[in-house]
Structure formats: C-alpha cells, structure tokens
Backbone atoms as SQL, in Angstrom:
CREATE TABLE atoms (id INTEGER PRIMARY KEY, chain TEXT, resi INTEGER, resn TEXT, atom TEXT, x REAL, y REAL, z REAL);
INSERT INTO atoms VALUES
  (1, 'A', 1, 'MET', 'N', -21.692, 7.762, 22.619),
  (2, 'A', 1, 'MET', 'CA', -20.814, 8.638, 22.183),
  (3, 'A', 1, 'MET', 'C', -19.480, 7.922, 22.271),
  (4, 'A', 2, 'SER', 'N', -18.619, 7.855, 21.375),
  (5, 'A', 2, 'SER', 'CA', -17.352, 7.527, 21.307),
  (6, 'A', 2, 'SER', 'C', -16.452, 7.960, 22.000),
  (7, 'A', 3, 'HIS', 'N', -15.317, 7.104, 22.937),
  (8, 'A', 3, 'HIS', 'CA', -14.417, 7.487, 23.714),
  (9, 'A', 3, 'HIS', 'C', -13.824, 8.636, 23.067),
  (10, 'A', 4, 'THR', 'N', -13.229, 8.302, 21.665),
  (11, 'A', 4, 'THR', 'CA', -12.153, 9.363, 21.097),
  (12, 'A', 4, 'THR', 'C', -12.686, 10.412, 21.167),
  (13, 'A', 5, 'VAL', 'N', -14.359, 10.734, 21.009),
  (14, 'A', 5, 'VAL', 'CA', -15.222, 12.034, 21.085),
  (15, 'A', 5, 'VAL', 'C', -15.050, 12.577, 22.254),
  (16, 'A', 6, 'ARG', 'N', -15.274, 11.885, 23.188),
  (17, 'A', 6, 'ARG', 'CA', -15.261, 12.428, 24.671),
  (18, 'A', 6, 'ARG', 'C', -13.771, 12.914, 25.089),
  (19, 'A', 7, 'GLU', 'N', -12.768, 12.193, 24.629),
  (20, 'A', 7, 'GLU', 'CA', -11.487, 12.864, 24.809),
  (21, 'A', 7, 'GLU', 'C', -10.917, 13.580, 23.799),
  (22, 'A', 8, 'LYS', 'N', -11.576, 14.001, 23.094),
  (23, 'A', 8, 'LYS', 'CA', -11.246, 14.694, 21.554),
  (24, 'A', 8, 'LYS', 'C', -9.873, 15.922, 22.008),
  (25, 'A', 9, 'LYS', 'N', -10.347, 16.627, 22.757),
  (26, 'A', 9, 'LYS', 'CA', -9.382, 17.805, 23.392),
  (27, 'A', 9, 'LYS', 'C', -7.972, 17.118, 23.371),
  (28, 'A', 10, 'LYS', 'N', -8.189, 16.374, 24.237),
  (29, 'A', 10, 'LYS', 'CA', -6.671, 15.790, 24.986),
  (30, 'A', 10, 'LYS', 'C', -6.131, 14.963, 24.094),
  (31, 'A', 11, 'LEU', 'N', -6.682, 14.592, 22.867),
  (32, 'A', 11, 'LEU', 'CA', -6.335, 13.594, 21.917),
  (33, 'A', 11, 'LEU', 'C', -5.820, 14.761, 20.785),
  (34, 'A', 12, 'LEU', 'N', -6.525, 15.667, 20.449),
  (35, 'A', 12, 'LEU', 'CA', -6.181, 16.680, 19.630),
  (36, 'A', 12, 'LEU', 'C', -5.040, 17.389, 20.101),
  (37, 'A', 13, 'ALA', 'N', -4.708, 17.395, 21.318),
  (38, 'A', 13, 'ALA', 'CA', -3.674, 18.114, 21.827),
  (39, 'A', 13, 'ALA', 'C', -2.096, 17.263, 21.428),
  (40, 'A', 14, 'ARG', 'N', -2.377, 15.982, 21.828),
  (41, 'A', 14, 'ARG', 'CA', -1.023, 15.235, 21.570),
  (42, 'A', 14, 'ARG', 'C', -0.835, 15.213, 20.148),
  (43, 'A', 15, 'VAL', 'N', -1.970, 14.927, 19.366),
  (44, 'A', 15, 'VAL', 'CA', -1.886, 15.033, 17.767),
  (45, 'A', 15, 'VAL', 'C', -0.849, 16.565, 17.462),
  (46, 'A', 16, 'ARG', 'N', -1.312, 17.777, 17.874),
  (47, 'A', 16, 'ARG', 'CA', -0.691, 18.482, 17.798),
  (48, 'A', 16, 'ARG', 'C', 0.792, 18.735, 18.243),
  (49, 'A', 17, 'ARG', 'N', 0.868, 18.250, 18.989),
  (50, 'A', 17, 'ARG', 'CA', 2.225, 17.974, 19.683),
  (51, 'A', 17, 'ARG', 'C', 3.400, 17.166, 18.678),
  (52, 'A', 18, 'ILE', 'N', 2.763, 15.921, 18.155),
  (53, 'A', 18, 'ILE', 'CA', 3.549, 15.014, 17.541),
  (54, 'A', 18, 'ILE', 'C', 3.594, 15.715, 16.038),
  (55, 'A', 19, 'LYS', 'N', 2.509, 16.382, 15.429),
  (56, 'A', 19, 'LYS', 'CA', 2.898, 17.503, 14.283),
  (57, 'A', 19, 'LYS', 'C', 3.888, 18.562, 14.389),
  (58, 'A', 20, 'GLY', 'N', 4.487, 19.022, 15.662),
  (59, 'A', 20, 'GLY', 'CA', 5.255, 20.103, 15.694),
  (60, 'A', 20, 'GLY', 'C', 6.464, 19.318, 15.832),
  (61, 'A', 21, 'GLN', 'N', 6.693, 18.186, 16.651),
  (62, 'A', 21, 'GLN', 'CA', 8.020, 17.016, 16.475),
  (63, 'A', 21, 'GLN', 'C', 7.963, 17.007, 14.756),
  (64, 'A', 22, 'VAL', 'N', 7.380, 16.491, 14.173),
  (65, 'A', 22, 'VAL', 'CA', 7.740, 16.327, 12.666),
  (66, 'A', 22, 'VAL', 'C', 8.127, 17.596, 11.968),
  (67, 'A', 23, 'GLU', 'N', 7.121, 18.532, 12.170),
  (68, 'A', 23, 'GLU', 'CA', 7.679, 19.893, 11.444),
  (69, 'A', 23, 'GLU', 'C', 9.068, 20.361, 12.069),
  (70, 'A', 24, 'ALA', 'N', 9.602, 20.016, 13.353),
  (71, 'A', 24, 'ALA', 'CA', 10.843, 20.183, 13.776),
  (72, 'A', 24, 'ALA', 'C', 11.925, 19.436, 12.805),
  (73, 'A', 25, 'ILE', 'N', 11.716, 18.119, 12.749),
  (74, 'A', 25, 'ILE', 'CA', 12.524, 17.224, 12.082),
  (75, 'A', 25, 'ILE', 'C', 12.642, 18.277, 10.602),
  (76, 'A', 26, 'GLU', 'N', 11.376, 18.158, 9.844),
  (77, 'A', 26, 'GLU', 'CA', 11.230, 19.013, 8.838),
  (78, 'A', 26, 'GLU', 'C', 12.456, 20.334, 8.677),
  (79, 'A', 27, 'ARG', 'N', 12.612, 20.814, 9.867),
  (80, 'A', 27, 'ARG', 'CA', 13.525, 22.414, 9.949),
  (81, 'A', 27, 'ARG', 'C', 14.822, 21.991, 9.873),
  (82, 'A', 28, 'ALA', 'N', 15.056, 20.275, 10.607),
  (83, 'A', 28, 'ALA', 'CA', 16.425, 20.056, 11.105),
  (84, 'A', 28, 'ALA', 'C', 16.990, 19.850, 9.755),
  (85, 'A', 29, 'LEU', 'N', 16.157, 18.573, 9.088),
  (86, 'A', 29, 'LEU', 'CA', 16.646, 18.485, 7.456),
  (87, 'A', 29, 'LEU', 'C', 16.970, 19.497, 6.657),
  (88, 'A', 30, 'GLY', 'N', 16.218, 20.523, 6.690),
  (89, 'A', 30, 'GLY', 'CA', 16.474, 21.506, 5.823),
  (90, 'A', 30, 'GLY', 'C', 17.689, 22.499, 6.154),
  (91, 'A', 31, 'GLU', 'N', 18.312, 22.316, 7.449),
  (92, 'A', 31, 'GLU', 'CA', 19.225, 22.989, 7.729),
  (93, 'A', 31, 'GLU', 'C', 20.279, 22.259, 8.057),
  (94, 'A', 32, 'GLU', 'N', 20.238, 20.885, 7.183),
  (95, 'A', 32, 'GLU', 'CA', 21.329, 20.101, 7.143),
  (96, 'A', 32, 'GLU', 'C', 21.626, 19.526, 8.515),
  (97, 'A', 33, 'ALA', 'N', 21.137, 19.698, 9.489),
  (98, 'A', 33, 'ALA', 'CA', 20.998, 19.093, 11.082),
  (99, 'A', 33, 'ALA', 'C', 22.378, 17.484, 10.825),
  (100, 'A', 34, 'GLU', 'N', 22.956, 17.208, 12.039),
  (101, 'A', 34, 'GLU', 'CA', 24.047, 16.353, 12.275),
  (102, 'A', 34, 'GLU', 'C', 22.494, 15.182, 12.401),
  (103, 'A', 35, 'CYS', 'N', 22.885, 13.854, 11.765),
  (104, 'A', 35, 'CYS', 'CA', 22.370, 12.530, 11.928),
  (105, 'A', 35, 'CYS', 'C', 21.580, 12.568, 13.220),
  (106, 'A', 36, 'GLU', 'N', 22.385, 12.401, 14.391),
  (107, 'A', 36, 'GLU', 'CA', 22.240, 11.900, 15.551),
  (108, 'A', 36, 'GLU', 'C', 21.169, 12.794, 15.895),
  (109, 'A', 37, 'ARG', 'N', 21.321, 14.410, 15.815),
  (110, 'A', 37, 'ARG', 'CA', 20.140, 15.136, 16.144),
  (111, 'A', 37, 'ARG', 'C', 18.714, 14.685, 15.715),
  (112, 'A', 38, 'ILE', 'N', 18.781, 14.471, 14.533),
  (113, 'A', 38, 'ILE', 'CA', 17.619, 13.758, 13.662),
  (114, 'A', 38, 'ILE', 'C', 16.972, 12.528, 13.916),
  (115, 'A', 39, 'MET', 'N', 18.044, 11.719, 14.619),
  (116, 'A', 39, 'MET', 'CA', 17.436, 10.354, 15.161),
  (117, 'A', 39, 'MET', 'C', 16.875, 10.196, 16.458),
  (118, 'A', 40, 'HIS', 'N', 17.714, 11.356, 17.215),
  (119, 'A', 40, 'HIS', 'CA', 16.825, 11.664, 18.459),
  (120, 'A', 40, 'HIS', 'C', 15.434, 12.117, 18.549),
  (121, 'A', 41, 'MET', 'N', 15.125, 12.976, 17.209),
  (122, 'A', 41, 'MET', 'CA', 14.043, 13.502, 17.263),
  (123, 'A', 41, 'MET', 'C', 13.229, 12.360, 16.600),
  (124, 'A', 42, 'ILE', 'N', 13.444, 11.904, 15.799),
  (125, 'A', 42, 'ILE', 'CA', 12.728, 10.809, 15.199),
  (126, 'A', 42, 'ILE', 'C', 12.306, 9.429, 16.617),
  (127, 'A', 43, 'ALA', 'N', 13.427, 9.046, 17.404),
  (128, 'A', 43, 'ALA', 'CA', 12.875, 8.585, 18.458),
  (129, 'A', 43, 'ALA', 'C', 12.067, 8.925, 19.338),
  (130, 'A', 44, 'GLY', 'N', 12.132, 10.549, 19.355),
  (131, 'A', 44, 'GLY', 'CA', 10.898, 11.231, 20.482),
  (132, 'A', 44, 'GLY', 'C', 9.558, 11.089, 19.852),
  (133, 'A', 45, 'ILE', 'N', 9.379, 11.200, 18.174),
  (134, 'A', 45, 'ILE', 'CA', 8.343, 11.062, 17.805),
  (135, 'A', 45, 'ILE', 'C', 7.737, 9.602, 18.130),
  (136, 'A', 46, 'ARG', 'N', 8.573, 8.519, 17.892),
  (137, 'A', 46, 'ARG', 'CA', 8.119, 7.122, 18.074),
  (138, 'A', 46, 'ARG', 'C', 7.110, 6.958, 19.170),
  (139, 'A', 47, 'GLY', 'N', 7.984, 7.195, 20.306),
  (140, 'A', 47, 'GLY', 'CA', 7.389, 7.550, 21.606),
  (141, 'A', 47, 'GLY', 'C', 6.320, 8.158, 21.696),
  (142, 'A', 48, 'SER', 'N', 6.106, 9.438, 21.298),
  (143, 'A', 48, 'SER', 'CA', 4.803, 10.021, 21.166),
  (144, 'A', 48, 'SER', 'C', 3.545, 9.260, 20.869),
  (145, 'A', 49, 'VAL', 'N', 4.075, 8.923, 19.566),
  (146, 'A', 49, 'VAL', 'CA', 2.887, 7.890, 18.726),
  (147, 'A', 49, 'VAL', 'C', 2.364, 6.707, 19.632),
  (148, 'A', 50, 'ALA', 'N', 3.310, 6.007, 19.895),
  (149, 'A', 50, 'ALA', 'CA', 2.980, 4.977, 21.040),
  (150, 'A', 50, 'ALA', 'C', 2.497, 5.270, 22.070),
  (151, 'A', 51, 'GLY', 'N', 2.813, 6.575, 22.757),
  (152, 'A', 51, 'GLY', 'CA', 1.774, 7.024, 23.793),
  (153, 'A', 51, 'GLY', 'C', 0.288, 7.579, 23.449),
  (154, 'A', 52, 'LEU', 'N', 0.196, 7.801, 21.969),
  (155, 'A', 52, 'LEU', 'CA', -1.206, 8.231, 21.624),
  (156, 'A', 52, 'LEU', 'C', -1.716, 7.091, 21.538),
  (157, 'A', 53, 'MET', 'N', -0.952, 5.963, 20.936),
  (158, 'A', 53, 'MET', 'CA', -1.940, 4.444, 21.036),
  (159, 'A', 53, 'MET', 'C', -2.000, 3.977, 21.847),
  (160, 'A', 54, 'ALA', 'N', -1.178, 3.824, 22.776),
  (161, 'A', 54, 'ALA', 'CA', -1.576, 3.302, 24.350),
  (162, 'A', 54, 'ALA', 'C', -2.689, 3.862, 25.101),
  (163, 'A', 55, 'GLU', 'N', -3.078, 5.251, 24.995),
  (164, 'A', 55, 'GLU', 'CA', -4.143, 5.968, 25.517),
  (165, 'A', 55, 'GLU', 'C', -5.402, 5.567, 24.641),
  (166, 'A', 56, 'VAL', 'N', -5.430, 5.507, 23.332),
  (167, 'A', 56, 'VAL', 'CA', -6.369, 5.205, 22.761),
  (168, 'A', 56, 'VAL', 'C', -7.063, 3.719, 22.906),
  (169, 'A', 57, 'VAL', 'N', -5.885, 2.520, 23.106),
  (170, 'A', 57, 'VAL', 'CA', -6.279, 1.393, 22.974),
  (171, 'A', 57, 'VAL', 'C', -7.063, 1.294, 24.524),
  (172, 'A', 58, 'GLU', 'N', -6.213, 1.780, 25.543),
  (173, 'A', 58, 'GLU', 'CA', -6.895, 1.882, 26.950),
  (174, 'A', 58, 'GLU', 'C', -8.358, 2.245, 26.914),
  (175, 'A', 59, 'ASP', 'N', -8.400, 3.330, 26.184),
  (176, 'A', 59, 'ASP', 'CA', -10.070, 3.879, 26.284),
  (177, 'A', 59, 'ASP', 'C', -10.765, 2.907, 25.676),
  (178, 'A', 60, 'HIS', 'N', -10.367, 2.262, 24.719),
  (179, 'A', 60, 'HIS', 'CA', -11.400, 1.212, 23.934),
  (180, 'A', 60, 'HIS', 'C', -11.400, 0.185, 24.784),
  (181, 'A', 61, 'ILE', 'N', -10.486, -0.147, 25.456),
  (182, 'A', 61, 'ILE', 'CA', -10.305, -1.340, 26.273),
  (183, 'A', 61, 'ILE', 'C', -11.762, -1.066, 27.580),
  (184, 'A', 62, 'ARG', 'N', -11.434, -0.079, 28.318),
  (185, 'A', 62, 'ARG', 'CA', -12.163, 0.499, 28.975),
  (186, 'A', 62, 'ARG', 'C', -13.689, 0.762, 28.682),
  (187, 'A', 63, 'THR', 'N', -13.774, 1.383, 27.543),
  (188, 'A', 63, 'THR', 'CA', -15.103, 1.832, 27.186),
  (189, 'A', 63, 'THR', 'C', -15.813, 0.528, 26.313),
  (190, 'A', 64, 'HIS', 'N', -15.249, -0.259, 25.709),
  (191, 'A', 64, 'HIS', 'CA', -15.908, -1.092, 24.944),
  (192, 'A', 64, 'HIS', 'C', -15.990, -2.463, 25.464),
  (193, 'A', 65, 'LEU', 'N', -14.800, -2.786, 26.227),
  (194, 'A', 65, 'LEU', 'CA', -14.675, -4.328, 26.480),
  (195, 'A', 65, 'LEU', 'C', -15.373, -4.342, 28.051),
  (196, 'A', 66, 'VAL', 'N', -14.824, -3.486, 28.783),
  (197, 'A', 66, 'VAL', 'CA', -15.304, -3.726, 30.239),
  (198, 'A', 66, 'VAL', 'C', -16.153, -2.895, 30.812),
  (199, 'A', 67, 'ASP', 'N', -17.197, -2.487, 30.309),
  (200, 'A', 67, 'ASP', 'CA', -18.024, -1.477, 30.709),
  (201, 'A', 67, 'ASP', 'C', -19.473, -2.277, 30.737),
  (202, 'A', 68, 'PRO', 'N', -19.756, -2.834, 32.077),
  (203, 'A', 68, 'PRO', 'CA', -20.797, -3.717, 32.046),
  (204, 'A', 68, 'PRO', 'C', -22.232, -2.822, 32.171),
  (205, 'A', 69, 'THR', 'N', -22.159, -1.620, 31.935),
  (206, 'A', 69, 'THR', 'CA', -23.493, -1.124, 31.842),
  (207, 'A', 69, 'THR', 'C', -23.969, -1.081, 30.648),
  (208, 'A', 70, 'LYS', 'N', -22.751, -1.216, 29.515),
  (209, 'A', 70, 'LYS', 'CA', -22.985, -1.151, 27.863),
  (210, 'A', 70, 'LYS', 'C', -22.625, -2.603, 27.811),
  (211, 'A', 71, 'ASN', 'N', -22.099, -3.293, 28.188),
  (212, 'A', 71, 'ASN', 'CA', -21.978, -4.783, 27.394),
  (213, 'A', 71, 'ASN', 'C', -22.167, -5.963, 28.980),
  (214, 'A', 72, 'PRO', 'N', -23.532, -6.457, 28.927),
  (215, 'A', 72, 'PRO', 'CA', -23.446, -7.294, 30.240),
  (216, 'A', 72, 'PRO', 'C', -22.767, -8.463, 30.375),
  (217, 'A', 73, 'GLY', 'N', -21.927, -8.632, 29.347),
  (218, 'A', 73, 'GLY', 'CA', -21.201, -9.937, 29.281),
  (219, 'A', 73, 'GLY', 'C', -19.541, -9.542, 29.257),
  (220, 'A', 74, 'ALA', 'N', -19.502, -8.375, 29.933),
  (221, 'A', 74, 'ALA', 'CA', -18.231, -7.803, 29.654),
  (222, 'A', 74, 'ALA', 'C', -17.205, -8.346, 30.631),
  (223, 'A', 75, 'LEU', 'N', -15.961, -8.198, 30.192),
  (224, 'A', 75, 'LEU', 'CA', -14.561, -8.786, 30.124),
  (225, 'A', 75, 'LEU', 'C', -14.283, -8.530, 32.237),
  (226, 'A', 76, 'ASN', 'N', -13.341, -9.261, 32.512),
  (227, 'A', 76, 'ASN', 'CA', -12.968, -8.906, 34.111),
  (228, 'A', 76, 'ASN', 'C', -12.252, -7.842, 33.912),
  (229, 'A', 77, 'ALA', 'N', -12.647, -6.959, 34.925),
  (230, 'A', 77, 'ALA', 'CA', -11.941, -5.512, 35.136),
  (231, 'A', 77, 'ALA', 'C', -10.538, -6.019, 35.083),
  (232, 'A', 78, 'ASP', 'N', -10.194, -6.850, 35.999),
  (233, 'A', 78, 'ASP', 'CA', -8.808, -7.363, 36.671),
  (234, 'A', 78, 'ASP', 'C', -7.877, -7.560, 35.170),
  (235, 'A', 79, 'ALA', 'N', -8.532, -8.448, 34.651),
  (236, 'A', 79, 'ALA', 'CA', -8.017, -8.889, 33.340),
  (237, 'A', 79, 'ALA', 'C', -7.769, -7.956, 32.070),
  (238, 'A', 80, 'ALA', 'N', -8.634, -6.951, 32.399),
  (239, 'A', 80, 'ALA', 'CA', -8.348, -5.794, 31.326),
  (240, 'A', 80, 'ALA', 'C', -7.258, -5.070, 31.754),
  (241, 'A', 81, 'ASP', 'N', -7.424, -4.621, 33.078),
  (242, 'A', 81, 'ASP', 'CA', -6.280, -3.764, 33.752),
  (243, 'A', 81, 'ASP', 'C', -4.722, -4.753, 33.373),
  (244, 'A', 82, 'GLN', 'N', -5.028, -5.928, 33.332),
  (245, 'A', 82, 'GLN', 'CA', -3.486, -6.456, 32.929),
  (246, 'A', 82, 'GLN', 'C', -2.877, -6.484, 31.556),
  (247, 'A', 83, 'LEU', 'N', -4.153, -6.420, 30.517),
  (248, 'A', 83, 'LEU', 'CA', -3.907, -5.855, 29.097),
  (249, 'A', 83, 'LEU', 'C', -3.483, -4.927, 28.943),
  (250, 'A', 84, 'ILE', 'N', -4.152, -3.468, 29.883),
  (251, 'A', 84, 'ILE', 'CA', -3.616, -2.261, 29.582),
  (252, 'A', 84, 'ILE', 'C', -1.961, -2.189, 29.953),
  (253, 'A', 85, 'GLU', 'N', -1.937, -2.891, 31.159),
  (254, 'A', 85, 'GLU', 'CA', -0.444, -2.937, 31.397),
  (255, 'A', 85, 'GLU', 'C', 0.361, -3.008, 30.515),
  (256, 'A', 86, 'VAL', 'N', 0.141, -4.109, 29.849),
  (257, 'A', 86, 'VAL', 'CA', 0.799, -5.358, 29.172),
  (258, 'A', 86, 'VAL', 'C', 0.999, -3.935, 27.642),
  (259, 'A', 87, 'VAL', 'N', -0.092, -3.621, 27.297),
  (260, 'A', 87, 'VAL', 'CA', -0.157, -2.621, 26.086),
  (261, 'A', 87, 'VAL', 'C', 0.708, -1.439, 26.416),
  (262, 'A', 88, 'HIS', 'N', 0.692, -0.819, 27.503),
  (263, 'A', 88, 'HIS', 'CA', 1.671, 0.095, 28.203),
  (264, 'A', 88, 'HIS', 'C', 2.890, -0.083, 27.582),
  (265, 'A', 89, 'ARG', 'N', 3.307, -1.332, 28.353),
  (266, 'A', 89, 'ARG', 'CA', 4.760, -1.642, 28.229),
  (267, 'A', 89, 'ARG', 'C', 5.059, -1.831, 26.836),
  (268, 'A', 90, 'TYR', 'N', 4.531, -2.752, 25.960),
  (269, 'A', 90, 'TYR', 'CA', 5.010, -3.054, 25.060),
  (270, 'A', 90, 'TYR', 'C', 5.121, -1.801, 23.665),
  (271, 'A', 91, 'LEU', 'N', 4.471, -0.610, 24.103),
  (272, 'A', 91, 'LEU', 'CA', 4.590, 0.340, 23.155),
  (273, 'A', 91, 'LEU', 'C', 5.658, 1.880, 23.847),
  (274, 'A', 92, 'LYS', 'N', 5.694, 1.138, 24.747),
  (275, 'A', 92, 'LYS', 'CA', 7.092, 1.908, 25.200),
  (276, 'A', 92, 'LYS', 'C', 8.379, 2.226, 24.784);
C-alpha cells in the first residue's frame, strides 16, 4: 500500500485547505481587493503547498528509502533524517 493511500485523509484535508485558499484569492480578485492583501494570500498558498510537498517527500523517504523490512539495502536512517530536515528547510 502506498504511503499516500495510508495518509489519504490527512493529505486530502491539506488539499482542501489549499483549495479554500485559492477560492479566497478568486473572491478577493473579484472584489478588487488591494494588491497587498492578494500577495499575502498567495504567499500563504505557497507555504501550504510547500508543506504538503514536504510531508509527501518525507513519507516517501521513510517508506521507500529507509524501511529495511521492504528494502534490505535501505539507506541509513540518520542520513534520511538529515535529508528530511534539509527538505523541510528548503520548502519553507
């Protein structure tokens, strides 16, 4: 079973929040909101999408790269933790 299937409920909740943010931008544009407000909203979406990506990448690393039960030649768990930390920092 894929990790995205196991985490389906949590991931879908994140996607729905992002969808709500996009819809809020659409409404703001329709109402001719100030540029500053719209830029803040766009920045919020960028952060939300980055967070979603970081979560999926982390789960992928932990499930497919460092799980010794599935992959006897799995990567070193400490190295995986370091990689995950870098990904989280990069995507902030």
